[in-house]
N, C-alpha and C positions, 0 to 999 in steps of 0.2 A: 731532660728526665732524672730526678734524683730516684736510689733505689736504696732506701735504708731499712735495715734490718738486723738480726744480731747475729753472731759469730757462727758458720755454717748452718743458718735456715734455707741457703739456696741462692745467694742472688749471684753469684759468679753465673754457677749452673745454669739460672735463670737466663743469661745474658747469651751463652754460649748456646743455650737451645737455639736462640733466637737466630744468634749468628748462621750457624749450622745449617737452618732452616732458609735462610738466604744464601746459600754459598753461592747457589748458580749465576745470582746476578752480575752481570756486566758492567754495572755502570757504580757498583758500591763500592769502595776503599774499606773492608773493613778493620776497623784498629785496636788493640786493648792493651793498655799500659796499666803496670801495676805502679803505683803511686810510693808502695812501702818499696817494692824494689830495687827502688831510684835513690842512687846514693844523697843527689842535691839537685837543685832547680837545671841547672846545664845537661843533667845526665836524665831529667824527663823531657826538654826537649830537644836535644839531643835524638832520645830513641823513639821521640814524635816525627822528626825529620826523617830517622832510617825507615821505621814502617811505610809512611808516607813515600818514598821510594822504591820500595820491595812492591806495595800494593799495586803500583804505577806500574811495575816493573813486568809483575805475574799478569796484568791489563795489558802487555804492549804498547805502553801510554806514555811513558816513560820520551821526552825528546831532546831537541837541541836548547828549545827555550826554558827546562824545569834544570838540565844539565847546566845551564849558563847562571843563574840563579843558587844551585848548589855549590858550583866554585866558590862562590861571591864568598860561603860559610868556610870561614875555617873547624879546624879540628879541633876540640875543646882539650888541649890538653892541659890548660890548667881549671881546673874547676873551680877555681877560686877568683879567676880572671871575669871581675865585671864588666871589661872593654868586650869580651866573647859573646854575649846576648845583644850589646849595642850593633853589634858585626852582625847579627843571627837575624835579628826579630823585619828589617826589611826586606830583605830579602824570601824569608821565611813567608811573611805574609804574599808576598810577589806567587812563589810557590802553590799559594792557596786559591789565589782570584784563578790564576792560568785553569788548578782543577774547573773550578767553577766554569770556565769559559768553552771547558770539552763537556761539560754536563756533566761531571763525575761528581758525586757523592762521598762525603766523608764519616762514616761510624765511628766515633771514639768513642770508646768504653774506657774510663780513667777508676781502676778498682781501688779499695784500699784507702781513698779520697782521705781517709782520719788522719793520714800523712803527710797532708799539703801543709802544714804547719813547721814544720821539722820539714820538709824539702824547700815551699819559700821563704820561711820564716817572716819577716816582717816586710818582706819587699812588695810596695801594692802592687808595681809594676807587672809584676808576672801573674798574678791576682786578674789586674785587668785583661790583661793579654788573651788570657785562658777565656775567661764571662762572654767577653767581644767576640772570640773566635767562634764560642759556642752558637751566641745569637744575634750578631749582628747580620743582617742577608748578604751582605758583598762576598762573607764564607760560609761555603757548601757546607758548615758539620753540624751536626747536630750527635745525641748521641747518650750515656749514661754516667752518671757520677755516682762510684756504689761507696755507701758509707756504712756503721755501726750507728751515728752519731747524726742527730738532725746539726743541717748546716748550722741553724740560729746558736748550736751548742758551741761549735767548732768555732763561732764567733767571739766567744770568752776568751780565746787565747790569742786570735789575731783578728783586729776588724775588719780586715780588708777583704774579707768571706763575705762583707756584707755586700757585693759587687755580686755576690750570686743570686742575691734575693733577685723572686720575682723571676727570676730567669728559667728557670728548673722545677716541671711539675713533681712536687712530690708524690712516691708511692711507698707506702709502705708494705714490704715484706711479711707477713707474719707466720706462726703453726702451719699445716692442715687446718682444714673447718672440719667439720663433718661430713658432707658432701665428697671432701678432697680424700679422706681416711677411706672413705666406701669404695673408691675408686681405684686404691692403692690396695684395698681388697680385692679388689677384680682382679688387676692388675697379677697377686699372688694364685690368684684360683688359676689362673691361663699358666702357672707353673706347678696347676695340681698340690698348689699347696691353700689349703680352708685354716680358719682359724676360730673356734665358736666363740660363742658371746662372751665370757669368762675371757677369755686369752686376749678377746680385742679390748676387756676393761683393762686387764693386767698392763697391754702395750701400750696402751695410751697411758697410762701412772706414769711408767716406765722415760717413756719417750715424750711427754709431754707436745704428740701430735707432731717434734720437732724434724722435718722432713729431714736431717742429715740422721739422724738416731732410727727413724722409722725407714731410712734405706739400709742402716747396718746391719738391722733383725732381718728384714728382709736379702739384703744379702747370706747374711750364713742361713736362714733357711735352706736358698736355694740351693748354696751349695753342698748344705748334706744332705742331700738327696738327691739320689741313681737319675742322672739324666733322662737315661732309655728308660727308667720306670713311669707307666704313665697312670700309675693306683695316686688319688689322690690322700697327701699325707696330711690328716689332721692333729692339728696344736690346739693346745686346752691350755689354761692358767699355768699349770706347772712346769708344762713345756715352755714357754714363753719366760720363766723363773729361771732358768736352765740355762733361754741363749743370754738371757740378761744376766747372767754369775757368769759367763763364759765372755760377756763384752762390758764387762766391765773394769778392766785397764784403758779400754779405747773411751770409756764414757765419762771417769774422771779425768782425763787425760781433758777431755774437752770442758767439762764443770771447771778445771782450774782454770782452762780458760777465760770460760766466762766468769770466773770470779776476778782475773785478773784484768779483764776490762769494766767488772764494777767496782773494781779499785781504781783505777785509771779515770773512769769518771765521777767520780767522787760520789757513788749509790752504794760502798759495799755494806756503811753504819744503817744505811735505810733497810736495806734486806736483812741484815741482822735482826732488827726490832720484831721485823715482816716475821722472821722465822720464829721469835720466839715468842710469839702473840703478843707485842707490846703497843702502846699506841703507837704513830709513827711520826718522829718528832720531824718538825718543821717544814712538812710537807705540804704544798700548795697544787692546786687543779692542773698547774701546768705543770706540775712534777709528773702529777700521775698520767699525763696525759701525752708529757715526753717519753717514759717508759714505757708505754703502752705502744704507742708509734715505733720504739725502737724494739719491738717484741721481747721485752724484759721481763713487765708486769701482763701477769694474764689474768681475766678473771674467771674464777668458776662458774661456769655456768652451767653448773649443778642443784646453785646456792640460789635463793631468791634473792638476798641479800648481795650488795656488791663486795666479796670475799675477793683479793689475791695472792695470788702465790709469783714464783720470780720460775719462770723457764718452763717447769714442770714441779710436780710435787716431788717425785725421786729428787730433783735439784734441791728440793727445799727439805729432805731428809738428810742428804748430804750435807749440805750447808752448816745445818744444825750438830756435825757431828764435827765439823771441822775447825780446830782452834784457829783465831784470827789477831791478828795482830789490831786488833781494836782495845780501848783506853776501858769499854766496859764491859767488854768480852769475859775476860777471865771473873770478875769480881759475880756476873749477875750469875754463870754458870757452874760456878765455885758453892753460889748460893743457894741453886737451885739442889746439887749435888747434898749438900751439905741437911737440905728438909725433908731432901727422900729419904736419904740415910735416916733422922730423928722419925720419919712415920714408918719407915721399914722398920724399926724396932716396934714402934706401939702395935705393927700389925702384921707380923712378922708372914703368914701365909702369903702376903701381895709380892714379895719379894720371891716364893716358892712354886705359885701358880701362874703355867704360861699360856702363852697365846696357842699353842699347840695343844693344849688341854682345854683349852676355851672353845677349838672347833673339832674334838676329837669324839667318839663315843661317847663318853662320858661325862661329857661338858653339862649336863644342867646337874649332877653329883656337884662338881667343882662347885657351881654356882651359888648351889645350894650352900655349901658347907661355911664359904665365904658370908652369904648373907645370916647365915646361924652362930659363926664366930663372932662377927663382925657388923650387928644390926645398925651400928650408929656410920658406917660408912653405905651411903646409897649412892651404888656405881650404876653408871650407864654401858647395859653390855654393850649393847649395839656400838657405842662411842671405845667402848675398849677393845670390841676386836673390831674396829676398820682401822683403827690406829696400830694395835698389833702386825695385824695386815701389813700394812706398809711399814713398819722398821722391820719385820720381818725379812723384806729383800734383803737388808743389809746387815742387821745383826740375830744370831739365834746363841741362848735360848730369847726370848722377850717375855718378859714376864710383866705382871700384871704394876707394878708400882713403874716399872720402864713409860709407861706409854701414859699414866695420870700427871695434867698437865698442871704449873704451879700452881694457879690461882685455883683449881678444886683441891689441892691438900690444903692448904693457906684456909680453904672456907671452914675445911672439916677441924682444923686444929684447932682456930677460932671457936668450932659448934661443941669443941670437946675440952675444953680448954681446962677445966677445973682439974676433971676425972683421969686425965691424961697424959697434957703436956703441959702444965704449970710447973714440973718441976725440971725440964731442959729449958725453961727459960728465966732459971733463978724466981719463980714467983713471983715475977713481977709484971700487971697487969698492964701496964704500960705498951707493954709487946703486940697485943692483940691491935692498935693502932697503928704503932709499924708496921706487924700483917698487914692489914689491911691495904695501908699507902704501895706495898709493893705488887700485891694483886690487883692492885687497881692500874697500876702504872704496867701491867701487862693482860689486862682485862679482853680477851680476845673479842669483846664484842666491838669495842673501838674500832675494829678493820670496815665495818662496815659505815662509822661515821667517818673513817679518817682524819682523827682526832690529831692535833699536835699535843704531844707534851712538853708540859709546864716545869724548865729549866729548873728550877727549885725545886720541882715536886722528882726531877728526876737526880739532882743531887741529893736529894733526903733518901732516896731508896737506895743508891748504890751506899752511901753510908751504915743505910740499915743493915746491906749484904751482908757488908762487912766485919760489922756486928756478929750477925749468926755466923759468918766465918770459920773467924773467935773463938767461939763457945767453943766449951767442953762438956761432954757430956758421957 
């Protein structure tokens, strides 16, 4: 089996649970090796050999025949000695065949198999031997390869990985389903912890239903309560927010790991475009499927159309605030900041009214005041409050201007060009078409169609963004 999923999705924990359930079996050699912890191919094969010897000794099955084959294998004093593998292979295969003759099974899990290219490099014989051990009937070996990426994506780095195609049943491990979350909440109830509906919504926003983060929240809730207190503790949305803020160091470290993996896998720029509501560049249906299978891309099941985010909605909020080493990042974000600055000058109250004002007791008066002052600004209050709620997890205070999207701002600028904004652009009406291009490149509606951005459009968009950054006002 090939188990694929994102970092901390629970791949290794799942395998460990299966091993523990079968701990009492006397016919199984349970072996786990992390490819990331091995220094090279020799380290991997020698670790495999040592684990076999340890398991057979545990089962009182290590005998003279095994010992004879073992003595034919020299200790790998020099990991770069290609001759060691030649002396290792045949005696090792003999050991595996004898294991089969004794009716034992070897269940081998290779964790962090993504590192196989660095460890095995371009030596085809290593890949072929491991693939044969897993698949050929003369060897009593079955088990799991654990990776973040799908095997055919690893093949781009090393074509010899193609030897694994068709030999492993791929099983993606994704975030908790709605049914899984109900079981999670049931487990919390056993610990006398109850979460309100609003609390559940907030928790799932923060965690994206990722098992590792759900467990982090659950652990914090159970640690906080007195184990001798049998009364039920109820957590509402604000209580979950407090836990979220206390867990921010661990959560942000996890996000940094995810970002490093996105960069390593060449998906970082794609997620950038997704985070700023752009058209998606150079994207195919296969790209989408790969990222879904690896747990990177998640469809928002509350939407009718296919609207995607990466990992969790809070991750997207974090990602948007994170400076990235991308050629277009500074240009687009600086342009957005400049246009919001212009917009704030034209409508200064939008820089003063906050999300807290819009959900407080006097919310309707604040809305009425904005509508009276700026009748040309037709705000979608439900959207403003929803976006404000998301951003308030990480920023305080959050103003109306903070959550306005760039396409919305550009539409208002164009519709009020003559009476409010012409002076900021030197009176040049050519800017209307330039702003339309910037808006269209970043049109959120493009998510549903997953269109590809035209390279010429992008180049022009970036040039116009640079011109806006250099404007004085």
